[in-house]
PyMOL commands that place a pseudoatom at each C-alpha (Angstrom):
pseudoatom trace, name=CA, resn=MET, resi=1, chain=A, elem=C, hetatm=0, pos=[86.201, 104.620, 87.070]
pseudoatom trace, name=CA, resn=THR, resi=2, chain=A, elem=C, hetatm=0, pos=[83.941, 101.434, 85.953]
pseudoatom trace, name=CA, resn=LEU, resi=3, chain=A, elem=C, hetatm=0, pos=[83.660, 98.188, 87.681]
pseudoatom trace, name=CA, resn=GLU, resi=4, chain=A, elem=C, hetatm=0, pos=[85.099, 96.773, 84.520]
pseudoatom trace, name=CA, resn=ALA, resi=5, chain=A, elem=C, hetatm=0, pos=[87.963, 99.217, 84.435]
pseudoatom trace, name=CA, resn=ILE, resi=6, chain=A, elem=C, hetatm=0, pos=[88.697, 98.610, 88.206]
pseudoatom trace, name=CA, resn=ARG, resi=7, chain=A, elem=C, hetatm=0, pos=[88.454, 94.707, 87.677]
pseudoatom trace, name=CA, resn=ALA, resi=8, chain=A, elem=C, hetatm=0, pos=[91.170, 95.006, 85.079]
pseudoatom trace, name=CA, resn=ARG, resi=9, chain=A, elem=C, hetatm=0, pos=[93.671, 97.106, 87.165]
pseudoatom trace, name=CA, resn=ILE, resi=10, chain=A, elem=C, hetatm=0, pos=[92.928, 94.522, 90.162]
pseudoatom trace, name=CA, resn=ALA, resi=11, chain=A, elem=C, hetatm=0, pos=[93.898, 91.843, 87.796]
pseudoatom trace, name=CA, resn=ALA, resi=12, chain=A, elem=C, hetatm=0, pos=[97.078, 93.717, 86.237]
pseudoatom trace, name=CA, resn=ALA, resi=13, chain=A, elem=C, hetatm=0, pos=[98.270, 94.347, 89.862]
pseudoatom trace, name=CA, resn=GLN, resi=14, chain=A, elem=C, hetatm=0, pos=[97.982, 90.788, 91.085]
pseudoatom trace, name=CA, resn=MET, resi=15, chain=A, elem=C, hetatm=0, pos=[100.823, 88.668, 92.019]
pseudoatom trace, name=CA, resn=PRO, resi=16, chain=A, elem=C, hetatm=0, pos=[101.691, 85.424, 89.715]
pseudoatom trace, name=CA, resn=ALA, resi=17, chain=A, elem=C, hetatm=0, pos=[99.555, 82.497, 90.897]
pseudoatom trace, name=CA, resn=ALA, resi=18, chain=A, elem=C, hetatm=0, pos=[98.428, 84.386, 93.102]
pseudoatom trace, name=CA, resn=PRO, resi=19, chain=A, elem=C, hetatm=0, pos=[94.228, 84.065, 93.991]
pseudoatom trace, name=CA, resn=ALA, resi=20, chain=A, elem=C, hetatm=0, pos=[92.290, 87.149, 93.387]
pseudoatom trace, name=CA, resn=ALA, resi=21, chain=A, elem=C, hetatm=0, pos=[91.795, 89.857, 95.089]
pseudoatom trace, name=CA, resn=ARG, resi=22, chain=A, elem=C, hetatm=0, pos=[88.254, 90.624, 95.771]
pseudoatom trace, name=CA, resn=LEU, resi=23, chain=A, elem=C, hetatm=0, pos=[86.659, 94.015, 95.218]
pseudoatom trace, name=CA, resn=LEU, resi=24, chain=A, elem=C, hetatm=0, pos=[84.543, 95.124, 98.281]
pseudoatom trace, name=CA, resn=ALA, resi=25, chain=A, elem=C, hetatm=0, pos=[82.515, 97.905, 97.111]
pseudoatom trace, name=CA, resn=VAL, resi=26, chain=A, elem=C, hetatm=0, pos=[82.464, 100.840, 100.048]
pseudoatom trace, name=CA, resn=SER, resi=27, chain=A, elem=C, hetatm=0, pos=[78.692, 101.656, 99.793]
pseudoatom trace, name=CA, resn=LYS, resi=28, chain=A, elem=C, hetatm=0, pos=[78.743, 104.388, 103.092]
pseudoatom trace, name=CA, resn=THR, resi=29, chain=A, elem=C, hetatm=0, pos=[76.682, 107.197, 102.232]
pseudoatom trace, name=CA, resn=ARG, resi=30, chain=A, elem=C, hetatm=0, pos=[75.555, 106.203, 98.903]
pseudoatom trace, name=CA, resn=PRO, resi=31, chain=A, elem=C, hetatm=0, pos=[72.210, 105.508, 97.967]
pseudoatom trace, name=CA, resn=ALA, resi=32, chain=A, elem=C, hetatm=0, pos=[70.725, 102.330, 97.577]
pseudoatom trace, name=CA, resn=SER, resi=33, chain=A, elem=C, hetatm=0, pos=[69.999, 102.845, 93.922]
pseudoatom trace, name=CA, resn=ALA, resi=34, chain=A, elem=C, hetatm=0, pos=[74.097, 103.207, 93.454]
pseudoatom trace, name=CA, resn=VAL, resi=35, chain=A, elem=C, hetatm=0, pos=[74.578, 99.830, 95.174]
pseudoatom trace, name=CA, resn=ARG, resi=36, chain=A, elem=C, hetatm=0, pos=[71.782, 98.486, 92.898]
pseudoatom trace, name=CA, resn=ALA, resi=37, chain=A, elem=C, hetatm=0, pos=[73.172, 99.838, 89.824]
pseudoatom trace, name=CA, resn=LEU, resi=38, chain=A, elem=C, hetatm=0, pos=[76.755, 97.951, 90.649]
pseudoatom trace, name=CA, resn=ALA, resi=39, chain=A, elem=C, hetatm=0, pos=[74.888, 94.897, 91.324]
pseudoatom trace, name=CA, resn=THR, resi=40, chain=A, elem=C, hetatm=0, pos=[73.474, 94.470, 88.175]
pseudoatom trace, name=CA, resn=CYS, resi=41, chain=A, elem=C, hetatm=0, pos=[76.829, 94.800, 86.679]
pseudoatom trace, name=CA, resn=GLY, resi=42, chain=A, elem=C, hetatm=0, pos=[77.941, 91.772, 88.866]
pseudoatom trace, name=CA, resn=GLN, resi=43, chain=A, elem=C, hetatm=0, pos=[79.587, 93.458, 92.255]
pseudoatom trace, name=CA, resn=ARG, resi=44, chain=A, elem=C, hetatm=0, pos=[77.859, 91.285, 94.942]
pseudoatom trace, name=CA, resn=HIS, resi=45, chain=A, elem=C, hetatm=0, pos=[80.452, 92.823, 97.966]
pseudoatom trace, name=CA, resn=PHE, resi=46, chain=A, elem=C, hetatm=0, pos=[79.483, 95.641, 99.512]
pseudoatom trace, name=CA, resn=GLY, resi=47, chain=A, elem=C, hetatm=0, pos=[81.262, 97.674, 102.474]
pseudoatom trace, name=CA, resn=GLU, resi=48, chain=A, elem=C, hetatm=0, pos=[79.153, 99.823, 105.462]
pseudoatom trace, name=CA, resn=ASN, resi=49, chain=A, elem=C, hetatm=0, pos=[80.183, 101.945, 107.774]
pseudoatom trace, name=CA, resn=TYR, resi=50, chain=A, elem=C, hetatm=0, pos=[77.262, 102.565, 109.899]
pseudoatom trace, name=CA, resn=VAL, resi=51, chain=A, elem=C, hetatm=0, pos=[75.117, 99.956, 110.956]
pseudoatom trace, name=CA, resn=GLN, resi=52, chain=A, elem=C, hetatm=0, pos=[71.645, 101.835, 110.755]
pseudoatom trace, name=CA, resn=GLU, resi=53, chain=A, elem=C, hetatm=0, pos=[72.449, 103.247, 107.231]
pseudoatom trace, name=CA, resn=ALA, resi=54, chain=A, elem=C, hetatm=0, pos=[73.474, 99.730, 106.478]
pseudoatom trace, name=CA, resn=LEU, resi=55, chain=A, elem=C, hetatm=0, pos=[70.107, 98.055, 107.436]
pseudoatom trace, name=CA, resn=ALA, resi=56, chain=A, elem=C, hetatm=0, pos=[68.028, 100.562, 105.277]
pseudoatom trace, name=CA, resn=LYS, resi=57, chain=A, elem=C, hetatm=0, pos=[69.858, 99.887, 102.149]
pseudoatom trace, name=CA, resn=GLN, resi=58, chain=A, elem=C, hetatm=0, pos=[69.535, 95.743, 102.723]
pseudoatom trace, name=CA, resn=ARG, resi=59, chain=A, elem=C, hetatm=0, pos=[65.500, 96.382, 103.103]
pseudoatom trace, name=CA, resn=GLU, resi=60, chain=A, elem=C, hetatm=0, pos=[65.865, 98.328, 99.995]
pseudoatom trace, name=CA, resn=LEU, resi=61, chain=A, elem=C, hetatm=0, pos=[67.812, 95.933, 98.661]
pseudoatom trace, name=CA, resn=ALA, resi=62, chain=A, elem=C, hetatm=0, pos=[66.425, 92.418, 100.112]
pseudoatom trace, name=CA, resn=ASP, resi=63, chain=A, elem=C, hetatm=0, pos=[65.683, 91.307, 96.246]
pseudoatom trace, name=CA, resn=LEU, resi=64, chain=A, elem=C, hetatm=0, pos=[69.274, 90.709, 95.697]
pseudoatom trace, name=CA, resn=PRO, resi=65, chain=A, elem=C, hetatm=0, pos=[71.785, 88.136, 96.596]
pseudoatom trace, name=CA, resn=LEU, resi=66, chain=A, elem=C, hetatm=0, pos=[74.302, 90.648, 97.899]
pseudoatom trace, name=CA, resn=ARG, resi=67, chain=A, elem=C, hetatm=0, pos=[76.871, 90.356, 100.675]
pseudoatom trace, name=CA, resn=TRP, resi=68, chain=A, elem=C, hetatm=0, pos=[77.276, 92.926, 103.509]
pseudoatom trace, name=CA, resn=HIS, resi=69, chain=A, elem=C, hetatm=0, pos=[80.333, 93.965, 105.361]
pseudoatom trace, name=CA, resn=LEU, resi=70, chain=A, elem=C, hetatm=0, pos=[80.545, 96.643, 108.431]
pseudoatom trace, name=CA, resn=ILE, resi=71, chain=A, elem=C, hetatm=0, pos=[84.223, 97.905, 107.684]
pseudoatom trace, name=CA, resn=GLY, resi=72, chain=A, elem=C, hetatm=0, pos=[83.365, 100.888, 110.398]
pseudoatom trace, name=CA, resn=PRO, resi=73, chain=A, elem=C, hetatm=0, pos=[84.156, 100.832, 114.170]
pseudoatom trace, name=CA, resn=LEU, resi=74, chain=A, elem=C, hetatm=0, pos=[81.388, 98.690, 115.990]
pseudoatom trace, name=CA, resn=GLN, resi=75, chain=A, elem=C, hetatm=0, pos=[79.840, 99.635, 119.137]
pseudoatom trace, name=CA, resn=SER, resi=76, chain=A, elem=C, hetatm=0, pos=[78.592, 97.052, 122.007]
pseudoatom trace, name=CA, resn=ASN, resi=77, chain=A, elem=C, hetatm=0, pos=[75.281, 97.986, 121.178]
pseudoatom trace, name=CA, resn=LYS, resi=78, chain=A, elem=C, hetatm=0, pos=[75.317, 97.316, 117.779]
pseudoatom trace, name=CA, resn=CYS, resi=79, chain=A, elem=C, hetatm=0, pos=[76.553, 93.876, 118.294]
pseudoatom trace, name=CA, resn=ARG, resi=80, chain=A, elem=C, hetatm=0, pos=[73.104, 92.057, 118.057]
pseudoatom trace, name=CA, resn=GLU, resi=81, chain=A, elem=C, hetatm=0, pos=[72.287, 93.645, 114.861]
pseudoatom trace, name=CA, resn=VAL, resi=82, chain=A, elem=C, hetatm=0, pos=[75.860, 93.220, 113.251]
pseudoatom trace, name=CA, resn=ALA, resi=83, chain=A, elem=C, hetatm=0, pos=[75.636, 89.523, 114.202]
pseudoatom trace, name=CA, resn=ARG, resi=84, chain=A, elem=C, hetatm=0, pos=[71.805, 89.301, 112.717]
pseudoatom trace, name=CA, resn=HIS, resi=85, chain=A, elem=C, hetatm=0, pos=[72.172, 90.862, 109.548]
pseudoatom trace, name=CA, resn=PHE, resi=86, chain=A, elem=C, hetatm=0, pos=[76.133, 90.734, 108.054]
pseudoatom trace, name=CA, resn=ASP, resi=87, chain=A, elem=C, hetatm=0, pos=[77.865, 88.494, 106.292]
pseudoatom trace, name=CA, resn=TRP, resi=88, chain=A, elem=C, hetatm=0, pos=[81.384, 89.651, 107.225]
pseudoatom trace, name=CA, resn=LEU, resi=89, chain=A, elem=C, hetatm=0, pos=[82.732, 92.109, 109.857]
pseudoatom trace, name=CA, resn=GLU, resi=90, chain=A, elem=C, hetatm=0, pos=[85.911, 93.613, 109.160]
pseudoatom trace, name=CA, resn=SER, resi=91, chain=A, elem=C, hetatm=0, pos=[86.872, 95.992, 112.013]
pseudoatom trace, name=CA, resn=LEU, resi=92, chain=A, elem=C, hetatm=0, pos=[86.504, 93.374, 115.381]
pseudoatom trace, name=CA, resn=ASP, resi=93, chain=A, elem=C, hetatm=0, pos=[89.407, 95.463, 117.760]
pseudoatom trace, name=CA, resn=ARG, resi=94, chain=A, elem=C, hetatm=0, pos=[88.751, 94.076, 121.010]
pseudoatom trace, name=CA, resn=ALA, resi=95, chain=A, elem=C, hetatm=0, pos=[88.390, 91.055, 123.167]
pseudoatom trace, name=CA, resn=LYS, resi=96, chain=A, elem=C, hetatm=0, pos=[84.508, 92.186, 124.451]
pseudoatom trace, name=CA, resn=LEU, resi=97, chain=A, elem=C, hetatm=0, pos=[82.620, 92.285, 121.276]
pseudoatom trace, name=CA, resn=VAL, resi=98, chain=A, elem=C, hetatm=0, pos=[83.384, 88.454, 120.549]
pseudoatom trace, name=CA, resn=ALA, resi=99, chain=A, elem=C, hetatm=0, pos=[81.098, 86.865, 123.158]
pseudoatom trace, name=CA, resn=LEU, resi=100, chain=A, elem=C, hetatm=0, pos=[78.688, 89.605, 122.363]
pseudoatom trace, name=CA, resn=LEU, resi=101, chain=A, elem=C, hetatm=0, pos=[78.888, 88.434, 118.717]
pseudoatom trace, name=CA, resn=ASP, resi=102, chain=A, elem=C, hetatm=0, pos=[78.777, 84.979, 118.985]
pseudoatom trace, name=CA, resn=ALA, resi=103, chain=A, elem=C, hetatm=0, pos=[75.634, 84.867, 121.395]
pseudoatom trace, name=CA, resn=ALA, resi=104, chain=A, elem=C, hetatm=0, pos=[73.594, 86.883, 119.010]
pseudoatom trace, name=CA, resn=ARG, resi=105, chain=A, elem=C, hetatm=0, pos=[74.395, 85.229, 115.512]
pseudoatom trace, name=CA, resn=PRO, resi=106, chain=A, elem=C, hetatm=0, pos=[71.494, 83.221, 114.983]
pseudoatom trace, name=CA, resn=ALA, resi=107, chain=A, elem=C, hetatm=0, pos=[72.091, 79.399, 114.186]
pseudoatom trace, name=CA, resn=ALA, resi=108, chain=A, elem=C, hetatm=0, pos=[69.666, 79.431, 111.294]
pseudoatom trace, name=CA, resn=LEU, resi=109, chain=A, elem=C, hetatm=0, pos=[73.025, 81.611, 109.840]
pseudoatom trace, name=CA, resn=PRO, resi=110, chain=A, elem=C, hetatm=0, pos=[76.280, 80.596, 108.865]
pseudoatom trace, name=CA, resn=PRO, resi=111, chain=A, elem=C, hetatm=0, pos=[78.896, 81.524, 111.261]
pseudoatom trace, name=CA, resn=LEU, resi=112, chain=A, elem=C, hetatm=0, pos=[79.582, 85.470, 110.701]
pseudoatom trace, name=CA, resn=ASN, resi=113, chain=A, elem=C, hetatm=0, pos=[82.737, 85.973, 108.947]
pseudoatom trace, name=CA, resn=VAL, resi=114, chain=A, elem=C, hetatm=0, pos=[85.583, 88.080, 111.126]
pseudoatom trace, name=CA, resn=LEU, resi=115, chain=A, elem=C, hetatm=0, pos=[88.531, 90.136, 110.305]
pseudoatom trace, name=CA, resn=ILE, resi=116, chain=A, elem=C, hetatm=0, pos=[90.650, 91.575, 113.006]
pseudoatom trace, name=CA, resn=GLN, resi=117, chain=A, elem=C, hetatm=0, pos=[91.425, 95.391, 112.327]
pseudoatom trace, name=CA, resn=VAL, resi=118, chain=A, elem=C, hetatm=0, pos=[95.119, 96.308, 113.228]
pseudoatom trace, name=CA, resn=ASN, resi=119, chain=A, elem=C, hetatm=0, pos=[96.452, 99.858, 113.840]
pseudoatom trace, name=CA, resn=ILE, resi=120, chain=A, elem=C, hetatm=0, pos=[99.257, 99.184, 112.151]
pseudoatom trace, name=CA, resn=ASP, resi=121, chain=A, elem=C, hetatm=0, pos=[101.115, 102.369, 112.235]
pseudoatom trace, name=CA, resn=ASP, resi=122, chain=A, elem=C, hetatm=0, pos=[99.972, 102.997, 115.753]
pseudoatom trace, name=CA, resn=GLU, resi=123, chain=A, elem=C, hetatm=0, pos=[97.617, 106.133, 114.877]
pseudoatom trace, name=CA, resn=ALA, resi=124, chain=A, elem=C, hetatm=0, pos=[96.079, 108.295, 117.830]
pseudoatom trace, name=CA, resn=GLY, resi=125, chain=A, elem=C, hetatm=0, pos=[92.389, 108.040, 117.614]
pseudoatom trace, name=CA, resn=LYS, resi=126, chain=A, elem=C, hetatm=0, pos=[92.164, 105.442, 115.162]
pseudoatom trace, name=CA, resn=SER, resi=127, chain=A, elem=C, hetatm=0, pos=[90.207, 102.313, 115.793]
pseudoatom trace, name=CA, resn=GLY, resi=128, chain=A, elem=C, hetatm=0, pos=[92.191, 98.731, 115.455]
pseudoatom trace, name=CA, resn=CYS, resi=129, chain=A, elem=C, hetatm=0, pos=[94.444, 97.050, 118.137]
pseudoatom trace, name=CA, resn=LYS, resi=130, chain=A, elem=C, hetatm=0, pos=[97.823, 96.653, 118.157]
pseudoatom trace, name=CA, resn=PRO, resi=131, chain=A, elem=C, hetatm=0, pos=[99.973, 94.012, 116.221]
pseudoatom trace, name=CA, resn=ALA, resi=132, chain=A, elem=C, hetatm=0, pos=[101.115, 92.485, 119.680]
pseudoatom trace, name=CA, resn=GLN, resi=133, chain=A, elem=C, hetatm=0, pos=[97.166, 91.828, 120.185]
pseudoatom trace, name=CA, resn=THR, resi=134, chain=A, elem=C, hetatm=0, pos=[96.049, 90.021, 117.210]
pseudoatom trace, name=CA, resn=ALA, resi=135, chain=A, elem=C, hetatm=0, pos=[97.227, 86.408, 118.642]
pseudoatom trace, name=CA, resn=GLU, resi=136, chain=A, elem=C, hetatm=0, pos=[95.091, 86.549, 121.344]
pseudoatom trace, name=CA, resn=LEU, resi=137, chain=A, elem=C, hetatm=0, pos=[92.014, 88.006, 119.268]
pseudoatom trace, name=CA, resn=ALA, resi=138, chain=A, elem=C, hetatm=0, pos=[92.414, 85.105, 116.823]
pseudoatom trace, name=CA, resn=ARG, resi=139, chain=A, elem=C, hetatm=0, pos=[92.303, 82.545, 119.781]
pseudoatom trace, name=CA, resn=LEU, resi=140, chain=A, elem=C, hetatm=0, pos=[89.615, 83.850, 121.300]
pseudoatom trace, name=CA, resn=LEU, resi=141, chain=A, elem=C, hetatm=0, pos=[87.582, 84.091, 117.847]
pseudoatom trace, name=CA, resn=ALA, resi=142, chain=A, elem=C, hetatm=0, pos=[88.597, 80.448, 117.099]
pseudoatom trace, name=CA, resn=GLN, resi=143, chain=A, elem=C, hetatm=0, pos=[86.994, 79.177, 120.221]
pseudoatom trace, name=CA, resn=ALA, resi=144, chain=A, elem=C, hetatm=0, pos=[83.711, 80.881, 119.031]
pseudoatom trace, name=CA, resn=PRO, resi=145, chain=A, elem=C, hetatm=0, pos=[81.137, 78.689, 117.549]
pseudoatom trace, name=CA, resn=ARG, resi=146, chain=A, elem=C, hetatm=0, pos=[79.507, 80.859, 115.831]
pseudoatom trace, name=CA, resn=LEU, resi=147, chain=A, elem=C, hetatm=0, pos=[82.216, 83.066, 114.364]
pseudoatom trace, name=CA, resn=ALA, resi=148, chain=A, elem=C, hetatm=0, pos=[84.527, 82.233, 111.865]
pseudoatom trace, name=CA, resn=LEU, resi=149, chain=A, elem=C, hetatm=0, pos=[88.114, 83.596, 112.038]
pseudoatom trace, name=CA, resn=ARG, resi=150, chain=A, elem=C, hetatm=0, pos=[89.016, 84.858, 108.535]
pseudoatom trace, name=CA, resn=GLY, resi=151, chain=A, elem=C, hetatm=0, pos=[91.709, 87.288, 108.660]
pseudoatom trace, name=CA, resn=LEU, resi=152, chain=A, elem=C, hetatm=0, pos=[93.394, 90.516, 109.191]
pseudoatom trace, name=CA, resn=MET, resi=153, chain=A, elem=C, hetatm=0, pos=[92.130, 94.299, 108.110]
pseudoatom trace, name=CA, resn=ALA, resi=154, chain=A, elem=C, hetatm=0, pos=[94.247, 97.872, 108.344]
pseudoatom trace, name=CA, resn=ILE, resi=155, chain=A, elem=C, hetatm=0, pos=[93.919, 101.287, 107.120]
pseudoatom trace, name=CA, resn=PRO, resi=156, chain=A, elem=C, hetatm=0, pos=[97.389, 102.136, 106.918]
pseudoatom trace, name=CA, resn=ALA, resi=157, chain=A, elem=C, hetatm=0, pos=[98.450, 106.010, 107.675]
pseudoatom trace, name=CA, resn=PRO, resi=158, chain=A, elem=C, hetatm=0, pos=[97.115, 107.854, 104.616]
pseudoatom trace, name=CA, resn=VAL, resi=159, chain=A, elem=C, hetatm=0, pos=[101.237, 109.285, 104.564]
pseudoatom trace, name=CA, resn=PRO, resi=160, chain=A, elem=C, hetatm=0, pos=[101.951, 110.284, 100.482]
pseudoatom trace, name=CA, resn=ASP, resi=161, chain=A, elem=C, hetatm=0, pos=[105.348, 108.571, 100.679]
pseudoatom trace, name=CA, resn=ARG, resi=162, chain=A, elem=C, hetatm=0, pos=[104.969, 105.239, 98.631]
pseudoatom trace, name=CA, resn=ALA, resi=163, chain=A, elem=C, hetatm=0, pos=[107.637, 103.292, 100.319]
pseudoatom trace, name=CA, resn=GLN, resi=164, chain=A, elem=C, hetatm=0, pos=[106.029, 104.464, 103.588]
pseudoatom trace, name=CA, resn=ARG, resi=165, chain=A, elem=C, hetatm=0, pos=[102.848, 102.623, 102.712]
pseudoatom trace, name=CA, resn=VAL, resi=166, chain=A, elem=C, hetatm=0, pos=[104.532, 99.949, 101.031]
pseudoatom trace, name=CA, resn=ALA, resi=167, chain=A, elem=C, hetatm=0, pos=[105.974, 99.010, 104.812]
pseudoatom trace, name=CA, resn=ALA, resi=168, chain=A, elem=C, hetatm=0, pos=[103.033, 99.299, 105.819]
pseudoatom trace, name=CA, resn=PHE, resi=169, chain=A, elem=C, hetatm=0, pos=[101.481, 96.794, 103.773]
pseudoatom trace, name=CA, resn=ARG, resi=170, chain=A, elem=C, hetatm=0, pos=[104.357, 94.403, 103.846]
pseudoatom trace, name=CA, resn=ARG, resi=171, chain=A, elem=C, hetatm=0, pos=[104.280, 94.644, 107.858]
pseudoatom trace, name=CA, resn=MET, resi=172, chain=A, elem=C, hetatm=0, pos=[100.318, 93.685, 107.644]
pseudoatom trace, name=CA, resn=ARG, resi=173, chain=A, elem=C, hetatm=0, pos=[101.543, 90.781, 105.250]
pseudoatom trace, name=CA, resn=ALA, resi=174, chain=A, elem=C, hetatm=0, pos=[104.033, 89.644, 107.285]
pseudoatom trace, name=CA, resn=LEU, resi=175, chain=A, elem=C, hetatm=0, pos=[101.602, 89.580, 110.367]
pseudoatom trace, name=CA, resn=PHE, resi=176, chain=A, elem=C, hetatm=0, pos=[99.083, 87.656, 108.531]
pseudoatom trace, name=CA, resn=ASP, resi=177, chain=A, elem=C, hetatm=0, pos=[101.449, 84.717, 107.418]
pseudoatom trace, name=CA, resn=ALA, resi=178, chain=A, elem=C, hetatm=0, pos=[102.459, 84.507, 110.785]
pseudoatom trace, name=CA, resn=LEU, resi=179, chain=A, elem=C, hetatm=0, pos=[98.665, 83.914, 112.288]
pseudoatom trace, name=CA, resn=ARG, resi=180, chain=A, elem=C, hetatm=0, pos=[97.857, 81.938, 109.841]
pseudoatom trace, name=CA, resn=MET, resi=181, chain=A, elem=C, hetatm=0, pos=[100.683, 79.622, 110.937]
pseudoatom trace, name=CA, resn=GLN, resi=182, chain=A, elem=C, hetatm=0, pos=[98.176, 79.174, 113.867]
pseudoatom trace, name=CA, resn=HIS, resi=183, chain=A, elem=C, hetatm=0, pos=[94.930, 79.168, 112.429]
pseudoatom trace, name=CA, resn=SER, resi=184, chain=A, elem=C, hetatm=0, pos=[94.440, 77.587, 109.118]
pseudoatom trace, name=CA, resn=THR, resi=185, chain=A, elem=C, hetatm=0, pos=[91.163, 79.260, 108.469]
pseudoatom trace, name=CA, resn=LEU, resi=186, chain=A, elem=C, hetatm=0, pos=[92.736, 82.475, 107.328]
pseudoatom trace, name=CA, resn=ASP, resi=187, chain=A, elem=C, hetatm=0, pos=[92.345, 83.595, 104.204]
pseudoatom trace, name=CA, resn=THR, resi=188, chain=A, elem=C, hetatm=0, pos=[91.507, 87.252, 104.114]
pseudoatom trace, name=CA, resn=LEU, resi=189, chain=A, elem=C, hetatm=0, pos=[93.778, 90.190, 104.077]
pseudoatom trace, name=CA, resn=SER, resi=190, chain=A, elem=C, hetatm=0, pos=[92.037, 93.418, 103.624]
pseudoatom trace, name=CA, resn=MET, resi=191, chain=A, elem=C, hetatm=0, pos=[94.196, 96.658, 102.865]
pseudoatom trace, name=CA, resn=GLY, resi=192, chain=A, elem=C, hetatm=0, pos=[94.120, 99.684, 100.147]
pseudoatom trace, name=CA, resn=MET, resi=193, chain=A, elem=C, hetatm=0, pos=[91.761, 101.414, 98.925]
pseudoatom trace, name=CA, resn=SER, resi=194, chain=A, elem=C, hetatm=0, pos=[90.562, 103.557, 95.894]
pseudoatom trace, name=CA, resn=ASP, resi=195, chain=A, elem=C, hetatm=0, pos=[94.483, 105.569, 95.606]
pseudoatom trace, name=CA, resn=ASP, resi=196, chain=A, elem=C, hetatm=0, pos=[96.572, 102.808, 96.750]
pseudoatom trace, name=CA, resn=TYR, resi=197, chain=A, elem=C, hetatm=0, pos=[95.024, 99.317, 96.152]
pseudoatom trace, name=CA, resn=GLU, resi=198, chain=A, elem=C, hetatm=0, pos=[96.920, 98.382, 93.334]
pseudoatom trace, name=CA, resn=LEU, resi=199, chain=A, elem=C, hetatm=0, pos=[100.083, 98.801, 95.420]
pseudoatom trace, name=CA, resn=ALA, resi=200, chain=A, elem=C, hetatm=0, pos=[98.223, 96.818, 98.361]
pseudoatom trace, name=CA, resn=ILE, resi=201, chain=A, elem=C, hetatm=0, pos=[97.671, 93.957, 96.051]
pseudoatom trace, name=CA, resn=ALA, resi=202, chain=A, elem=C, hetatm=0, pos=[101.276, 93.813, 94.852]
pseudoatom trace, name=CA, resn=CYS, resi=203, chain=A, elem=C, hetatm=0, pos=[102.237, 93.562, 98.723]
pseudoatom trace, name=CA, resn=GLY, resi=204, chain=A, elem=C, hetatm=0, pos=[99.602, 90.331, 99.107]
pseudoatom trace, name=CA, resn=ALA, resi=205, chain=A, elem=C, hetatm=0, pos=[96.385, 92.216, 99.547]
pseudoatom trace, name=CA, resn=THR, resi=206, chain=A, elem=C, hetatm=0, pos=[93.483, 89.607, 99.025]
pseudoatom trace, name=CA, resn=GLU, resi=207, chain=A, elem=C, hetatm=0, pos=[90.906, 92.190, 99.378]
pseudoatom trace, name=CA, resn=VAL, resi=208, chain=A, elem=C, hetatm=0, pos=[90.507, 95.989, 98.333]
pseudoatom trace, name=CA, resn=ARG, resi=209, chain=A, elem=C, hetatm=0, pos=[88.309, 98.667, 99.544]
pseudoatom trace, name=CA, resn=VAL, resi=210, chain=A, elem=C, hetatm=0, pos=[87.346, 100.529, 97.241]
pseudoatom trace, name=CA, resn=GLY, resi=211, chain=A, elem=C, hetatm=0, pos=[84.423, 103.998, 97.311]
pseudoatom trace, name=CA, resn=SER, resi=212, chain=A, elem=C, hetatm=0, pos=[85.349, 106.651, 95.699]
pseudoatom trace, name=CA, resn=ALA, resi=213, chain=A, elem=C, hetatm=0, pos=[86.756, 105.552, 92.151]
pseudoatom trace, name=CA, resn=LEU, resi=214, chain=A, elem=C, hetatm=0, pos=[83.759, 103.285, 91.898]
pseudoatom trace, name=CA, resn=PHE, resi=215, chain=A, elem=C, hetatm=0, pos=[80.895, 105.756, 92.794]
pseudoatom trace, name=CA, resn=GLY, resi=216, chain=A, elem=C, hetatm=0, pos=[82.710, 109.264, 92.417]
pseudoatom trace, name=CA, resn=PRO, resi=217, chain=A, elem=C, hetatm=0, pos=[83.770, 111.754, 94.682]
pseudoatom trace, name=CA, resn=ARG, resi=218, chain=A, elem=C, hetatm=0, pos=[81.583, 112.299, 97.682]
pseudoatom trace, name=CA, resn=ARG, resi=219, chain=A, elem=C, hetatm=0, pos=[79.288, 115.379, 97.806]
for i in range(1, 219): cmd.bond("trace and resi %d" % i, "trace and resi %d" % (i + 1))
show_as sticks, trace
zoom trace
């Protein structure tokens, strides 16, 4: 599907009077040439799962005004590189990472935009904090001068039942709205991927992460 077609579907799914949801192109495992091709069509935000892969693409595409998001799990030993080379971290899920990222973010750069990843369906082995832990993580992030608390991210369980997905998306939206009452900087709710991004937008997502629908199936 073309970038223009996906943007049109995002616009059609938008709630009345809601701000336009941002499209995050998930470029993990895709070559830098594919990222460049989308960038020439106006796409600016790209999501990567693996730090070293992302850094290689950043070097190759340094001539382009791109915004890089880390959407995969973050290990402590990668905090320095993420703090120095990314614009967004969408997968913060534990308190120990906050101080590491804050200390490593260069003063010459704007604060690192951070989303708290929530394991909304309590899936075993999946990254993300429990919903009840978000308030404390948000409090810590709000106190870190080199980090900017921007919102929440979730990957609900990939169940075929539409009603279950809607329920998960709505739980995330309710959690986001409740947290925003305490932190006015929250403006980003990242949920929904290639197979359900329109449904996520209808439930209140402000960012969707689309990979295969943009780049085609992975080899």
